[in-house]
VOTOR-39372 format. One line per field, with one value per residue (C-alpha): y, x, z. Coordinates in nm, 2 decimals. Example, Ala and Ser with C-alpha at 12.3 -4.5 7.8 and 13.67 -1.06 7.14 Angstrom:
// VOTOR-39372
north: -0.45/-0.11
east: 1.23/1.37
up: 0.78/0.71
END
This chain:
// VOTOR-39372
north: -7.25/-6.90/-6.78/-6.95/-6.80/-6.45/-6.49/-6.60/-6.30/-6.06/-6.20/-6.27/-6.37/-6.09/-6.27/-6.29/-5.92/-5.69/-5.50/-5.17/-5.32/-5.47/-5.14/-4.97/-5.22/-5.19/-4.81/-4.82/-5.06/-4.84/-4.53/-4.68/-4.83/-4.50/-4.32/-4.56/-4.52/-4.15/-4.12/-3.90/-3.65/-3.74/-3.39/-3.25/-3.49/-3.41/-3.04/-3.07/-3.25/-3.00/-2.71/-2.86/-2.88/-2.52/-2.39/-2.59/-2.44/-2.09/-2.13/-2.29/-2.02/-1.75/-1.91/-1.84/-2.08/-2.25/-2.30/-2.45/-2.81/-3.06/-3.41/-3.54/-3.32/-3.39/-3.75/-3.71/-3.38/-3.38/-3.75/-3.96/-3.70/-3.63/-3.99/-4.14/-3.92/-4.02/-4.39/-4.38/-4.21/-4.44/-4.76/-4.66/-4.59/-4.90/-5.13/-4.89/-4.70/-5.02/-5.10/-4.75/-4.76/-5.12/-5.26/-5.48/-5.79/-5.73/-5.74/-6.09/-6.21/-6.09/-6.36/-6.51/-6.49/-6.22/-6.21/-6.07/-5.77/-5.68/-5.75/-5.53/-5.25/-5.29/-5.31/-4.99/-4.81/-4.89/-4.82/-4.48/-4.41/-4.53/-4.31/-4.01/-4.10/-4.09/-3.76/-3.60/-3.72/-3.58/-3.25/-3.23/-3.30/-3.00/-2.76/-2.85/-3.05/-3.29/-3.63/-3.97/-3.98/-4.35/-4.44/-4.16/-4.26/-4.62/-4.53/-4.30/-4.57/-4.86/-4.71/-4.56/-4.90/-5.05/-4.78/-4.83/-5.20/-5.15/-4.92/-5.17/-5.44/-5.21/-5.12/-5.49/-5.56/-5.28/-5.27/-4.90/-4.69/-4.39/-4.60/-4.75/-4.40/-4.28/-4.58/-4.57/-4.19/-4.24/-4.50/-4.28/-3.99/-4.21/-4.30/-3.94/-3.86/-4.14/-4.05/-4.01/-4.34/-4.54/-4.36/-4.58/-4.91/-5.14/-5.05/-4.69/-4.69/-4.39/-4.48/-4.20/-4.32/-3.96/-3.92/-4.02/-4.25/-4.11/-4.42/-4.46
east: 28.63/28.77/28.44/28.24/28.47/28.43/28.05/28.06/28.27/28.03/27.70/27.70/27.40/27.24/27.30/27.68/27.71/27.83/27.57/27.66/27.61/27.28/27.15/27.27/27.09/26.77/26.78/26.83/26.54/26.32/26.42/26.36/26.02/25.91/26.02/25.80/25.51/25.51/25.59/25.89/25.66/25.76/25.87/25.54/25.34/25.55/25.52/25.14/25.12/25.36/25.16/24.84/25.00/25.13/24.78/24.62/24.88/24.81/24.44/24.47/24.71/24.47/24.19/24.14/24.29/23.96/23.89/24.22/24.28/24.27/24.42/24.08/24.10/24.46/24.42/24.13/24.23/24.61/24.68/24.39/24.26/24.58/24.71/24.38/24.39/24.75/24.67/24.37/24.58/24.88/24.68/24.45/24.76/24.96/24.83/24.64/24.97/25.14/24.84/24.84/25.21/25.17/25.43/25.19/25.28/25.65/25.58/25.45/25.73/26.01/26.27/26.20/25.88/25.64/25.48/25.80/25.78/25.42/25.48/25.79/25.60/25.30/25.54/25.72/25.39/25.27/25.61/25.61/25.26/25.37/25.68/25.46/25.22/25.51/25.64/25.30/25.24/25.58/25.50/25.16/25.32/25.55/25.30/24.94/24.87/25.03/24.97/25.14/25.36/25.38/25.03/24.87/25.08/24.97/24.60/24.63/24.80/24.56/24.24/24.46/24.60/24.25/24.13/24.44/24.39/24.03/24.12/24.37/24.09/23.85/24.12/24.17/23.79/23.69/24.01/24.02/24.22/23.98/23.67/23.85/23.94/23.59/23.43/23.68/23.64/23.26/23.28/23.50/23.26/22.96/23.15/23.18/22.82/22.69/22.94/22.67/22.51/22.83/23.03/22.91/22.94/23.23/23.19/23.32/23.63/23.81/23.81/23.96/24.11/24.12/23.74/23.56/23.26/22.92/22.79/23.03
up: -13.18/-13.18/-13.33/-13.05/-12.79/-12.93/-12.93/-12.57/-12.48/-12.66/-12.54/-12.17/-11.96/-11.76/-11.43/-11.51/-11.55/-11.27/-11.07/-11.23/-11.58/-11.48/-11.34/-11.66/-11.88/-11.67/-11.69/-12.07/-12.10/-11.89/-12.07/-12.42/-12.32/-12.17/-12.49/-12.69/-12.46/-12.46/-12.83/-12.75/-12.57/-12.22/-12.13/-12.26/-12.04/-11.73/-11.81/-11.83/-11.49/-11.33/-11.48/-11.34/-10.99/-11.01/-11.11/-10.83/-10.59/-10.70/-10.67/-10.33/-10.21/-10.30/-10.09/-9.72/-9.47/-9.40/-9.77/-9.87/-9.97/-9.69/-9.68/-9.79/-10.11/-10.20/-10.30/-10.56/-10.71/-10.71/-10.76/-10.89/-11.14/-11.34/-11.31/-11.43/-11.74/-11.80/-11.75/-11.99/-12.26/-12.23/-12.22/-12.51/-12.72/-12.61/-12.88/-13.10/-13.18/-13.29/-13.51/-13.67/-13.74/-13.88/-13.63/-13.44/-13.65/-13.58/-13.20/-13.24/-13.46/-13.23/-13.14/-12.80/-12.61/-12.74/-12.39/-12.25/-12.48/-12.38/-12.01/-12.02/-12.17/-11.93/-11.64/-11.76/-11.80/-11.45/-11.30/-11.45/-11.31/-10.97/-10.97/-11.07/-10.79/-10.54/-10.68/-10.67/-10.32/-10.22/-10.39/-10.21/-9.87/-9.90/-10.07/-9.99/-9.67/-9.42/-9.57/-9.55/-9.86/-9.94/-9.83/-10.04/-10.34/-10.31/-10.27/-10.57/-10.78/-10.72/-10.89/-11.16/-11.24/-11.25/-11.49/-11.71/-11.73/-11.81/-12.09/-12.23/-12.22/-12.41/-12.67/-12.74/-12.73/-12.96/-13.17/-13.13/-12.89/-12.93/-12.85/-12.55/-12.42/-12.46/-12.28/-11.99/-11.95/-11.96/-11.68/-11.47/-11.53/-11.42/-11.11/-11.01/-11.11/-10.88/-10.60/-10.34/-10.42/-10.43/-10.16/-9.88/-10.07/-10.16/-10.53/-10.51/-10.72/-10.57/-10.21/-9.99/-9.66/-9.53/-9.56/-9.24/-9.31/-9.23/-9.06/-8.78
END
């Protein structure tokens, strides 16, 4: 009886914990999942995105006022481009990294539902991308052009989420993260190559709400 009471005291249900402890556990889960996703290179990725933004700002600052980035240019170049690259890399490594380190079988033999493990990792990945979209939108608002912060972040996140999910599908289909990244990057490149053809159709992936349609 004492042993059962001690176990009950040690392991409490998540809903019975205080709000502070719940937030602490949620933060630890997010931090650990992000650490696994970025393979302990989170600061390097953030430094790369920040460096890209700084270089874009310096180039934009050296331009004349009429040639500087407008709200129409902020969304594709400052949000969608870096976030798409990040989403492709993270999703192509999501399962391939587990296969390379021979820990994929362990994921499917974890106690409890194995779907929760993958859903938690996918949710963390997309949450990190969404937070980065908000931060980049906020940075663009104060440094580049007058844009709507939340709306721009959401518009930048949606196609990024689609490309990331497509990359994950290819990595499972081809059983290779490298092949999945190459195919996803090729499809994105084709989208930009046929920009003029797809721009006025519903099939253009990177829809820009700031860009006025030609056929008013």
